[in-house]
N, C-alpha and C positions, 0 to 999 in steps of 0.2 A: 968128296964125297961119298959115301959109300954105295954101291947097288940099292940096297936095303933102305939108305934116305933117301933115295930118291922115287923111290916107287914110291912111299908116303904122300912126298912132295904130291905126286900127282895125283896120288888119291884123293886127299884132305885141300884140293888149292881151296884156300880161301880163308883155310881155319890152320892157325898158331897155334903149334903144340909148346911150343920153349920159346921164351922171352927172349931178346937178346942174349946174346951168349955171355954178356956182362948183367943182364937183369936179378933181380931178388926170386921168382917165381919158376917152378919147375911146372904149375898148373896149366893145362892146356887152355887157352882164352878164344873164344867164339866170338869171332871179327861181326859187329852189330849191322844189319844189313836194313834194320825198321825206324820210319822215321819219326822221330822224336813228340809226342803230345804237347801242344802249350796249352796253355790256361791253368783250371781248376780242376781237371778232370782227374780223379784217383783221390782227390785231397777226402781228408778225413772231414766229416760235418759237427759240429756242434750243435746235436740234439736237444740241449737248451734253450740255444737262441733260434732255432727253428721253429718250434713246437711249447713253445711258452702257454701253459695253463693260462695266466693272468690274461694274454693277447687273443687265446680260445674263446672265454668265456665275454669278453668284452666284444668280439661279433658276434657272438648267438644273443646275448642280449641289449647289443644296441636296437636302439628306436627307428624303426621308421621314418625317413622324412615325405613328407608328401609333397606330392608333383601340384604345386597348385597351377603350375604353367598349362599343363598339361588337360588340367580340368575346365578350370576358368575359361580358355582359346574356345573349345567347340562351346559352349555356353553361350558366351557374348557373341560368336557365327549366329548358335541358334535364333535369337533375341534381337536380333540385327536383319535377322530373314523376315521373321513377324513384324518387326517394324516398318521393313521397306514394303510389304505385300499386303497392309490392312491400315498406314498408317502415311507414308512417306505419299506411295505410290498416286492413292485414291486423292491426294491431298493438291500434289504438285502436276498428274498427268493431266486436268481436265483445264491447266492453268494454261498449257501448250498446245493445246485442241481449238479449232474453230467452234463456234455454234453448230453447226450443220455435224460435224465429227462428234461433238457430245451427243448429241441428240441421236444419231445411228447406233452409238455405244448404251443408249439406255433400253434394257429389259423389260417395255411394259407391259402388263396381266393381260390377256387378252380382252378385247370387249366385249362385257355379257350385253347381249340386247332382251334379256326375259330377266322380269327382277322376281319376289315372292307374289307377286299378285298375277301371277299365272299359271297358266295350265298345259298341261299336253294331253291330246289325244291318244290312249294307252292299249284303243283297240282298234280292229280291223275298219270297223266303221261304229259310229254312236249316232244316236237319234239327237237333234234340236227342238225340246219340247214347249208348247206355249205355256204350259203349266207344269209345276213336279209332280205329274201322276202317270203313269204308264200307259191311262186310256187318254190323252192329252191331246190334242192336235200337233201332227209333227211340221214343224215349221220346215225342215230341211235337214240334213244328215252330214258329218262331218267326219275327213278321213283319218286313220292314224299317223300320228305326228303333228297332225293339226292342231296350232297354238288358241287357247282361248282367255281372255280376260276376266278374272273373279267380277263381277258386276257388286256384287255386296258382300260375299264371302260368308252368308248365313245361310246354315245346312237346313234345307226343309224336306222331309219325308226321303231323305235320302239324296238329293237333287242340289245342286250347286246352279245358280243363275249365273248364264255367262253370259260374254262378248266375240263372237268370230270376227277374226280379222276383214270380212266385209259387214262387218260393220253391225249384224242379225242376232237381235237378244232374245235368249230363252233360257231352257231349262236342260241340264245333262246328268245324268245319275256319278253319283261321286264316285262308284269305285270304275269308270270309265275313264276315269284322267288321274296324271302321274303330277308328282311335285317334282319329279326329275325331268330337268328340260337339256342339261346338255348333250342328251342326242340332237337334238336341234338349234343348238346355238349354232350360229354360223361358221364365229370367230375361232372356234377349235375346231375346226375343219377345213384339209385344203376342197376337199371337193363337194358340189351339191347334186342329187342325184333325180331325176323327176321319172316317175315311172310312165311308160308311155306305152306297154304291154295292158290290155282286158286285168290281169293281176300277174303277177310275180312274187314266189316263195322266196323268204328268207330263210337261210340254210344254217347251221351250227360249223357245219365246216367246208370248204370249198367242192368238195367230191365225197362223196357216198356218206353227208351230214342228216341230219334228223332236222324236222320243218319246226324254224323257231314262231313265226308269224306269216301270214298270207294279207298280202300288204295289194289294194284297188290301184286300178289306173289315175294318175294324179296325185298319187302318194309322194311326199317328198322326205328323202332320205339323206343322208350325211357321210360321208367314207373320208377314212385316214389315206387310204390305198387301194392302188390297183394293181390286179395282173392279168395275166391271160384268161381273157374270158371272164373274170369274177371282180367284183368289187369286197372291200370288208368295211363293214358298215357298221354303224352304232345303234348301239341296244338301250334301253333303259337299265340301273343298277347295275353300271359298269360291262355290262354284259357287252358280247359282240355277233355279227352274223357276215353270211355271204349271198350276194345276189349276182345270177350272171350278169355280165353286161347287155344281151339280146333286149332288147325292149328300155332300155334306159337312156336315157338323156343325161352326158355330162357334163355339168356348168359349171363356173365359179362360184363362191357362195353368195354373191349379191350379182350376179349375172342372173337374166332373164330369155326365156325363150323364146328364139327369133320367128316371125309370123312366118309362115307359110301360105303354100296357095289353099284353095279352097277343097282341091280332090282329095288332101290331106286329111283335112277336116273331117271332109265326105268317108276316108276310110276307116276314120278311127269312128262315129259313129257306126258304120254298119258291122261293126266288129260285136256290135250289142243286138243286133237283128233276133229275135224270139225270146230277149232276156224276159226275166220276171216284173209283171208290173211293180211297183210299190207308191206310193204317194209320196212325191216330193223327195224320194229317193237317190240314190246316188253313187250307188255301189252296184255290182256283180251280183250281189244276193236280193237287192231290190232297185226298181230302178224308174224314174220316170222322166219325159223327154227334155224336159226343162234340166235334171240334174244332170242330164244325160248331155246334153249341150255346155254344160260348165265344164264337167270334166274334157268331153273330146276337142271344146277350141281351147282349155289349157294347158294342153302338150302339143296344142299347135301354136302358141305365141299371141292366143288371143285371151285376155282377162272378161268374163261375162260374168255377170250372178248366179245366182244358183236358183233362183225364184224367176216366177214366170211374171210377178209385175216389176222386178228388176229387169228381166229378160224385155219385154215391151218396150222400155226404154232406151237400150243398146242398139248399137249400129245405127245404119242408115235405112230411114222407112223409104221404104218401094211402091213407089203409083202405081194401082192396082189399074191397066189397061183395061176395058170393056168393046166390046163387038159394035158397032153402033147401029147395025139394024135389029141384030138380036137382044143385044145388052148386056151378054155371055161373058164371061170372066174370061181374058186373054191366057192361057193359062204361060203361051210360053214367055211373057214378063215375070214367073219365076224361075229362079235357076239353084243349082245345087247347092246346099250350103245356106240357103236362107231357113228363117224360122216363120213358121206360117204358123199365125192365131184363127183358131176357129170358137165360134158360136156353139150354145149346147144344142145337140141332136133335134131335139123336139121343142124348146122354147129357145127360138132365133135373138129372145128379147136380153138372153143373158149371153153378153159379149165377152170374148175371149175365156171359153170356160175351158179351153185346152191347146196347146201347141204342138206343132206337130215338126219335122226337118226333113226340107226338101233334098233327096236322094240325087234324084236325077229327073231329067226332065218328065214331067207328068206324073214323078213317084216321092210319095210321101211316107219317112218315117213315121208311127203316130202309134195311139194304144187301141188294142184290138177291141172288138165290140163287146167282147167280152170281160174287157180291163182286166187280163188278166197277163198279158204279154203285149212286148213292143212290135212288132209287125209293119213289112212292107205293103203301102196299099196306093194303087192307080189311081187317080184321080180325072186324068184327062178326058175318060167319057165317063165318070159321076157327078153326072147335075147334084145330085143332092149335097154329096159331100165339097164340088166349086162353091154352091151356094152358101155355105157354112164359113166360108176365109173372110176371117174382117181385115186382117192386116200382114203385112208380112214386113220381116224387119233383116237388112243382109249385114252379117257381122265379117266377112268375108272378103 
């Protein structure tokens, strides 16, 4: 091979320019180094078969097949749940429980104490009169929230004849009564409160609220919740208010106040020294000694009548002792807390004319001589006053 041929063979290694010397072609042939592709790649497509118009139209206008299974299954599940909750469980579950367990599951309506025959006092205090006339004799007074029962339901001159819880019958102004008994329905509230202070203010807000109403000692309130230092209390017409916890006795709705010692009763009595006197009154706005005995004893665990005739039969009668020589009454037989009944100051034949409360040895809380206030008077050296004492009852 010539020198030139060897050069080109080195230069174009892998390329055969000439076939075998005995071949038929003189064209250069490139040796194929690419791996041949398998399959139909590069094969010419038949557009008539791939994109047939009749198949396209069939696809576009083909009716949808409704997936009934996808709709029917959730509907069946829904109705099954409804049946389980409202028919199957209520029917089967009671059969699986004991009588005691079934009674626990029954949610009864709260028991109501008052029906349509009852009314509630809706004022700080109201008069119970002998006749339907503002000038009639005042039998006693009733406090805010006290329930009364209609006696005949007939209105006369703006008054209704009612019966109090202690069976006193008299007339009360219609405008002082409310048909809304919910504020005092015991079983609608968890707490029963009794005011033990001289009076309490019910406010619209636990702090910096406006005054809703003032209530007197022995007023009963009902509460649904308590916070630090305050109670949330029920008021009429769905309203509510707040009262401070000081000077308030918390009880269960049917619990009674426990009886305390005499000194607490005397302390409550002394809170009303120099109060304005009002015949048969029971509030700070006007008070009698029998009314004072009623409210002061109630907040200390002893139920007393609110009239003098009733008080004369209350408690234990104390035998009065007299000096054997002089015949004078021995005042040491009268103790603090005793109810003392006195005759008329000028007519001794009128027995039990008025009542006093002994607050200490030789001291009585009674009506002043001017009959305007309740005053403390010493009777240890007052022979005239001692001579008027007709009987003594011990209630503590």
